[in-house]
Backbone as ProteinMPNN parsed JSONL, in Angstrom:
{"seq_chain_A": "MTGATGQIGSPVLRELIAAGAHLVKLSGAHADPSAAPRFARWHGEVERIIRDAEIDYTFVQPVHFMQNLPAQIRSRPGQIQPEWLAQGVAELFLHMDTDVTDVVHCIVGREPIDIREFVQDHVADFGAIRTV", "coords_chain_A": {"N_chain_A": [[57.976, 160.682, 202.209], [56.678, 161.545, 205.087], [57.24, 162.844, 207.385], [59.9, 164.261, 209.338], [60.626, 164.145, 211.854], [60.48, 162.863, 215.222], [59.961, 159.407, 216.397], [59.78, 157.721, 214.207], [60.158, 159.211, 211.784], [62.732, 160.48, 212.102], [64.727, 158.325, 212.194], [64.222, 157.261, 209.627], [64.906, 159.42, 207.973], [67.66, 159.574, 208.579], [68.522, 157.109, 207.487], [67.929, 157.51, 204.78], [69.692, 159.59, 204.187], [72.139, 158.26, 204.625], [71.996, 156.429, 202.559], [72.282, 158.025, 200.38], [70.088, 159.076, 199.079], [67.563, 160.842, 197.143], [65.318, 162.895, 198.526], [61.83, 163.212, 198.428], [59.324, 165.283, 199.392], [55.955, 165.424, 199.972], [54.34, 168.205, 200.419], [52.773, 171.137, 201.836], [50.834, 174.1, 201.095], [52.177, 177.323, 201.849], [54.038, 176.503, 203.769], [55.605, 176.899, 206.775], [57.466, 177.261, 209.701], [56.571, 179.194, 211.496], [53.985, 179.789, 210.852], [50.436, 180.471, 211.161], [48.287, 178.508, 210.753], [48.059, 175.155, 211.882], [48.759, 172.938, 210.223], [50.413, 174.146, 208.318], [52.517, 175.03, 209.911], [53.522, 172.538, 210.77], [54.318, 171.317, 208.316], [56.188, 173.248, 207.582], [58.105, 173.026, 209.644], [59.023, 170.393, 209.234], [60.058, 170.693, 206.633], [62.121, 172.508, 207.219], [63.838, 170.942, 208.796], [64.574, 169.022, 206.908], [65.828, 170.67, 204.993], [68.051, 171.442, 206.497], [69.382, 169.07, 206.748], [71.857, 166.831, 205.387], [71.103, 166.175, 202.533], [69.84, 165.592, 199.252], [66.908, 167.131, 198.073], [63.403, 167.52, 197.237], [60.579, 169.53, 197.4], [57.183, 169.118, 197.037], [54.31, 170.886, 196.432], [51.27, 170.437, 196.091], [48.784, 172.259, 195.871], [45.875, 172.801, 195.128], [45.097, 170.236, 194.346], [45.449, 168.649, 196.658], [44.116, 170.071, 198.672], [41.528, 171.002, 197.947], [40.355, 169.305, 196.024], [39.843, 166.712, 197.241], [37.475, 167.142, 198.818], [35.691, 167.799, 196.813], [35.642, 165.424, 195.438], [34.484, 163.734, 197.362], [31.946, 164.833, 197.419], [30.793, 163.923, 195.141], [30.1, 161.041, 195.036], [31.188, 157.849, 193.85], [31.785, 158.664, 191.273], [34.394, 159.496, 191.026], [37.236, 157.824, 192.051], [38.989, 157.998, 194.934], [40.995, 156.228, 195.793], [42.219, 155.354, 193.464], [43.521, 157.654, 192.61], [45.384, 158.096, 194.72], [46.86, 155.696, 194.622], [47.994, 155.859, 192.063], [49.659, 158.13, 192.318], [51.424, 157.256, 194.353], [52.635, 155.044, 193.066], [54.0, 156.295, 190.969], [55.964, 157.828, 192.337], [57.317, 155.794, 193.687], [58.69, 154.291, 191.747], [60.311, 156.086, 190.463], [63.023, 157.166, 188.555], [64.414, 159.395, 187.942], [65.032, 162.956, 188.171], [62.674, 164.424, 190.252], [61.614, 166.937, 189.651], [61.566, 166.99, 186.946], [59.448, 165.452, 186.209], [57.096, 165.92, 187.652], [54.671, 166.86, 186.614], [53.649, 164.577, 185.452], [52.267, 163.184, 187.392], [49.645, 164.077, 187.543], [49.098, 163.909, 184.931], [49.523, 165.962, 183.096], [50.935, 169.145, 182.044], [51.547, 171.852, 184.409], [48.691, 173.903, 185.226], [46.729, 176.94, 185.335], [44.208, 178.217, 187.653], [41.982, 179.087, 186.197], [42.141, 177.607, 183.796], [41.856, 175.073, 184.93], [39.204, 175.17, 185.894], [37.814, 175.502, 183.46], [38.406, 173.042, 182.282], [37.086, 171.294, 183.997], [34.443, 172.016, 184.379], [32.082, 170.624, 183.735], [32.196, 168.55, 185.546], [31.665, 169.693, 188.007], [29.253, 170.995, 187.934], [27.077, 173.789, 187.056], [28.667, 176.947, 186.678], [28.622, 180.173, 187.849], [29.395, 183.463, 186.763], [30.297, 186.139, 188.702]], "CA_chain_A": [[58.459, 161.122, 203.512], [55.617, 162.343, 205.688], [57.748, 163.572, 208.54], [61.336, 164.104, 209.557], [60.803, 164.26, 213.294], [59.869, 161.773, 215.969], [60.585, 158.091, 216.472], [59.8, 157.071, 212.896], [60.717, 160.094, 210.764], [64.163, 160.73, 212.275], [65.529, 157.205, 211.676], [64.04, 157.154, 208.178], [65.729, 160.471, 207.375], [69.067, 159.155, 208.705], [68.766, 156.032, 206.518], [67.921, 158.109, 203.441], [70.964, 160.314, 204.052], [73.2, 157.252, 204.496], [71.864, 155.777, 201.25], [72.494, 158.998, 199.31], [68.811, 159.201, 198.365], [66.94, 162.137, 196.875], [64.07, 162.863, 199.28], [60.704, 163.971, 197.887], [58.315, 165.48, 200.433], [54.67, 165.967, 199.568], [54.182, 169.225, 201.445], [51.55, 171.922, 201.766], [50.997, 175.52, 200.778], [52.564, 178.251, 202.92], [54.765, 175.777, 204.808], [56.455, 177.818, 207.527], [57.386, 176.911, 211.122], [55.914, 180.248, 212.283], [52.652, 180.048, 210.288], [49.318, 180.311, 212.094], [47.624, 177.196, 210.669], [48.885, 174.065, 212.406], [49.319, 172.116, 209.141], [51.499, 174.901, 207.686], [53.644, 174.975, 210.856], [54.088, 171.196, 210.742], [55.052, 171.161, 207.053], [57.339, 174.146, 207.639], [59.118, 172.448, 210.529], [59.597, 169.232, 208.544], [60.89, 171.215, 205.539], [63.329, 173.1, 207.808], [64.716, 169.834, 209.186], [65.103, 168.428, 205.674], [66.792, 171.631, 204.419], [69.262, 171.432, 207.319], [70.028, 167.758, 206.63], [72.751, 166.695, 204.236], [70.392, 165.312, 201.594], [69.166, 166.251, 198.131], [65.471, 167.054, 198.342], [62.423, 168.267, 196.452], [59.293, 169.7, 198.068], [56.072, 169.237, 196.106], [53.192, 171.517, 197.142], [50.113, 170.362, 195.199], [47.778, 172.965, 196.662], [44.471, 172.503, 194.83], [44.913, 168.788, 194.289], [45.347, 168.052, 197.985], [43.295, 170.821, 199.618], [40.148, 171.189, 197.51], [39.833, 168.198, 195.24], [39.227, 165.634, 198.03], [36.091, 167.476, 199.182], [34.896, 167.722, 195.594], [35.484, 163.997, 195.149], [33.508, 163.191, 198.314], [30.608, 165.344, 197.12], [30.301, 163.228, 193.947], [30.501, 159.649, 195.267], [31.053, 156.882, 192.769], [32.23, 159.178, 189.98], [35.857, 159.544, 191.073], [37.681, 156.932, 193.114], [40.215, 158.532, 195.535], [42.043, 155.206, 195.886], [42.949, 155.33, 192.198], [44.422, 158.807, 192.605], [46.478, 157.855, 195.663], [47.681, 154.597, 194.121], [48.766, 156.359, 190.928], [50.71, 159.019, 192.827], [52.411, 156.435, 195.058], [53.383, 154.235, 192.106], [54.933, 157.154, 190.234], [57.101, 158.169, 193.183], [58.024, 154.586, 194.069], [59.546, 153.793, 190.67], [60.929, 157.217, 189.781], [64.467, 157.037, 188.423], [64.931, 160.658, 187.435], [64.753, 164.076, 189.068], [61.229, 164.625, 190.364], [61.2, 168.192, 189.024], [61.383, 166.75, 185.515], [58.282, 164.613, 185.939], [55.971, 166.167, 188.555], [53.423, 166.981, 185.855], [53.142, 163.239, 185.115], [51.396, 162.69, 188.453], [48.267, 164.387, 187.169], [48.953, 163.633, 183.515], [49.656, 167.129, 182.218], [51.735, 170.256, 182.546], [50.789, 172.685, 185.35], [47.722, 174.846, 184.666], [46.223, 177.883, 186.332], [42.876, 177.867, 188.133], [41.009, 179.314, 185.124], [42.197, 176.43, 182.927], [41.298, 173.955, 185.684], [37.743, 175.311, 185.896], [37.339, 175.214, 182.107], [38.536, 171.605, 182.045], [36.28, 170.491, 184.917], [33.136, 172.635, 184.611], [31.031, 169.604, 183.678], [32.289, 167.716, 186.746], [31.245, 170.397, 189.213], [27.974, 171.669, 187.721], [27.106, 175.131, 186.464], [29.454, 177.97, 187.368], [28.155, 181.519, 187.506], [30.355, 184.543, 186.893], [29.712, 187.219, 189.513]], "C_chain_A": [[57.399, 162.027, 204.113], [56.074, 163.102, 206.911], [59.226, 163.337, 208.694], [61.654, 164.219, 211.033], [60.246, 163.009, 213.955], [60.585, 160.451, 215.828], [60.657, 157.389, 215.124], [60.529, 157.937, 211.878], [62.211, 160.299, 210.872], [65.018, 159.565, 211.792], [65.407, 157.029, 210.164], [64.91, 158.185, 207.474], [67.204, 160.094, 207.448], [69.415, 158.068, 207.679], [68.804, 156.571, 205.088], [69.221, 158.858, 203.179], [72.095, 159.318, 203.821], [73.179, 156.585, 203.125], [72.128, 156.728, 200.089], [71.253, 159.239, 198.476], [68.455, 160.656, 198.08], [65.558, 162.078, 197.52], [63.024, 163.739, 198.599], [59.657, 164.057, 198.98], [57.075, 166.103, 199.82], [54.253, 166.912, 200.676], [52.846, 169.929, 201.308], [51.859, 173.373, 201.474], [51.391, 176.298, 202.028], [53.265, 177.544, 204.073], [55.761, 176.72, 205.475], [56.328, 177.469, 209.008], [56.673, 177.956, 211.979], [54.507, 180.57, 211.774], [51.565, 179.808, 211.338], [48.636, 178.947, 211.96], [48.572, 176.071, 211.091], [49.521, 173.238, 211.294], [50.488, 172.824, 208.467], [52.732, 174.923, 208.59], [54.329, 173.613, 210.784], [54.904, 170.98, 209.467], [56.304, 172.035, 207.057], [58.459, 173.601, 208.497], [59.794, 171.247, 209.869], [60.503, 169.701, 207.405], [62.189, 171.808, 206.079], [64.328, 172.005, 208.172], [65.352, 169.205, 207.947], [66.126, 169.358, 205.029], [68.121, 171.59, 205.165], [70.029, 170.114, 207.227], [70.921, 167.743, 205.391], [72.139, 165.708, 203.252], [69.846, 166.159, 200.45], [67.672, 166.09, 198.346], [64.674, 167.847, 197.324], [61.158, 168.334, 197.284], [58.235, 169.901, 196.992], [54.89, 169.777, 196.902], [51.962, 171.563, 196.234], [48.867, 170.951, 195.849], [46.354, 172.553, 196.325], [44.202, 171.011, 194.9], [44.683, 168.199, 195.676], [44.382, 168.789, 198.908], [41.832, 170.902, 199.218], [39.559, 169.972, 196.822], [39.246, 167.07, 196.089], [37.775, 165.914, 198.427], [35.181, 167.386, 197.962], [34.656, 166.264, 195.21], [34.424, 163.398, 196.065], [32.093, 163.649, 197.993], [29.994, 164.68, 195.885], [30.667, 161.744, 194.05], [30.251, 158.764, 194.052], [31.553, 157.362, 191.428], [33.747, 159.258, 189.894], [36.276, 158.672, 192.248], [38.992, 157.447, 193.699], [41.341, 157.51, 195.616], [42.871, 155.149, 194.606], [43.945, 156.48, 192.138], [45.626, 158.535, 193.492], [47.413, 156.764, 195.156], [48.559, 155.069, 192.965], [49.91, 157.25, 191.359], [51.802, 158.194, 193.493], [53.26, 155.632, 194.079], [54.379, 155.077, 191.319], [56.165, 157.472, 191.066], [57.944, 156.941, 193.513], [59.043, 154.165, 193.013], [60.296, 154.896, 189.925], [62.446, 157.055, 189.742], [65.098, 158.292, 187.827], [64.596, 161.749, 188.435], [63.257, 164.362, 189.075], [60.772, 165.911, 189.682], [61.022, 168.049, 187.524], [60.066, 166.059, 185.201], [57.078, 164.878, 186.827], [54.663, 166.249, 187.791], [52.833, 165.626, 185.488], [52.176, 162.708, 186.161], [49.94, 162.929, 188.094], [48.064, 164.303, 185.662], [49.087, 164.82, 182.59], [50.558, 168.172, 182.854], [50.9, 171.072, 183.529], [49.849, 173.642, 184.617], [47.297, 175.814, 185.755], [44.775, 177.532, 186.663], [41.814, 178.068, 187.055], [40.969, 178.107, 184.175], [41.6, 175.205, 183.625], [39.774, 173.992, 185.659], [37.184, 174.98, 184.521], [37.372, 173.717, 181.818], [37.543, 170.774, 182.853], [34.881, 171.042, 185.157], [32.018, 171.599, 184.603], [31.026, 168.733, 184.934], [31.653, 168.367, 187.965], [29.94, 171.159, 189.043], [28.166, 173.061, 187.15], [27.92, 176.083, 187.327], [28.97, 179.324, 186.894], [29.289, 182.509, 187.68], [29.682, 185.684, 187.626], [30.464, 188.491, 189.243]], "O_chain_A": [[57.246, 163.169, 203.68], [55.331, 163.941, 207.42], [59.752, 162.325, 208.231], [62.813, 164.371, 211.419], [59.607, 162.189, 213.297], [61.658, 160.363, 215.232], [61.523, 156.537, 214.924], [61.423, 157.455, 211.183], [62.906, 160.298, 209.856], [65.964, 159.791, 211.038], [66.384, 156.687, 209.497], [65.577, 157.867, 206.489], [67.931, 160.276, 206.471], [70.485, 158.108, 207.072], [69.623, 156.134, 204.28], [69.786, 158.777, 202.088], [72.917, 159.507, 202.925], [74.227, 156.219, 202.592], [72.192, 156.296, 198.939], [71.351, 159.57, 197.294], [68.986, 161.576, 198.703], [64.715, 161.287, 197.097], [63.307, 164.881, 198.236], [59.156, 163.035, 199.448], [57.136, 167.178, 199.222], [53.856, 166.472, 201.755], [51.902, 169.386, 200.734], [53.001, 173.818, 201.592], [50.976, 175.957, 203.136], [53.106, 177.937, 205.229], [56.647, 177.27, 204.82], [55.215, 177.385, 209.527], [56.216, 177.639, 213.078], [53.901, 181.54, 212.23], [51.755, 179.04, 212.281], [48.423, 178.282, 212.974], [49.739, 176.049, 210.701], [50.691, 172.869, 211.395], [51.459, 172.172, 208.082], [53.86, 174.846, 208.104], [55.556, 173.529, 210.742], [56.043, 170.516, 209.526], [57.36, 171.611, 206.59], [59.631, 173.697, 208.131], [61.014, 171.107, 209.944], [61.597, 169.166, 207.228], [63.246, 171.636, 205.472], [65.52, 172.125, 207.89], [66.543, 168.893, 207.949], [67.172, 168.902, 204.568], [69.187, 171.689, 204.556], [71.203, 170.056, 207.591], [70.75, 168.545, 204.472], [72.58, 164.565, 203.14], [69.438, 167.303, 200.654], [67.217, 165.023, 198.759], [65.2, 168.726, 196.642], [60.708, 167.32, 197.817], [58.383, 170.766, 196.128], [54.509, 169.203, 197.922], [51.648, 172.611, 195.669], [47.999, 170.216, 196.321], [45.675, 171.992, 197.186], [43.19, 170.579, 195.452], [43.816, 167.343, 195.85], [43.871, 168.185, 199.851], [40.965, 170.872, 200.092], [38.388, 169.648, 197.021], [38.226, 166.505, 195.697], [36.937, 165.014, 198.376], [34.035, 166.948, 198.066], [33.584, 165.917, 194.715], [33.564, 162.643, 195.612], [31.136, 162.925, 198.266], [28.806, 164.855, 195.614], [31.452, 161.243, 193.245], [29.259, 158.906, 193.337], [31.733, 156.552, 190.518], [34.321, 159.105, 188.816], [35.708, 158.787, 193.334], [40.024, 157.352, 193.036], [42.513, 157.872, 195.52], [44.081, 154.924, 194.653], [45.073, 156.311, 191.675], [46.765, 158.723, 193.067], [48.632, 156.9, 195.254], [49.737, 154.718, 192.897], [51.015, 157.144, 190.827], [52.985, 158.409, 193.228], [54.477, 155.547, 194.244], [55.485, 154.619, 191.032], [57.287, 157.398, 190.566], [59.167, 157.043, 193.608], [60.143, 153.73, 193.354], [60.858, 154.648, 188.858], [63.079, 156.834, 190.774], [66.196, 158.239, 187.273], [63.941, 161.485, 189.444], [62.646, 164.523, 188.018], [59.648, 165.971, 189.183], [60.393, 168.898, 186.893], [59.614, 166.075, 184.057], [56.108, 164.122, 186.763], [53.641, 165.756, 188.27], [51.631, 165.531, 185.238], [51.341, 161.86, 185.847], [49.094, 162.064, 188.322], [46.975, 164.595, 185.168], [48.791, 164.701, 181.401], [50.898, 168.095, 184.034], [49.671, 170.999, 183.496], [50.164, 174.129, 183.531], [47.477, 175.551, 186.943], [44.184, 176.657, 186.031], [40.848, 177.308, 186.996], [39.893, 177.644, 183.799], [40.921, 174.395, 182.994], [39.127, 172.97, 185.431], [36.191, 174.259, 184.413], [36.463, 173.186, 181.178], [37.191, 169.668, 182.444], [34.193, 170.573, 186.064], [31.089, 171.701, 185.403], [29.977, 168.234, 185.342], [31.158, 167.675, 188.855], [29.556, 171.908, 189.941], [29.278, 173.459, 186.805], [27.866, 176.026, 188.556], [28.912, 179.593, 185.694], [30.061, 182.412, 188.634], [28.615, 186.146, 187.22], [30.144, 189.532, 189.817]]}, "name": "protein", "num_of_chains": 1, "seq": "MTGATGQIGSPVLRELIAAGAHLVKLSGAHADPSAAPRFARWHGEVERIIRDAEIDYTFVQPVHFMQNLPAQIRSRPGQIQPEWLAQGVAELFLHMDTDVTDVVHCIVGREPIDIREFVQDHVADFGAIRTV"}
């Protein structure tokens, strides 16, 4: 569900409600209708509409994965294929038959980690890292 407003999002949301679906929205960090960044306002407004709707929902906010990793992937062409990442995420959500909060870690293949663990796991991918 990429939106809950407009000519496409509103009818989709109505159909999901009628079907008794559990809606999963891939959102963004700091989603808030009053936020300064436009993307945060948009995600916040969509989340508000979903919260107000009569539907079970889960918001997933994969901050580093969606905000920083794409640029890192583009800077190392041929080593990581973004299409594989997107296809894997879509396939997991498409066939999910359980509560998304039980399986979100499966999207990236592991339990959540902090940024220090991420850097340790990926230092070879991004070159030398200096401690300042």
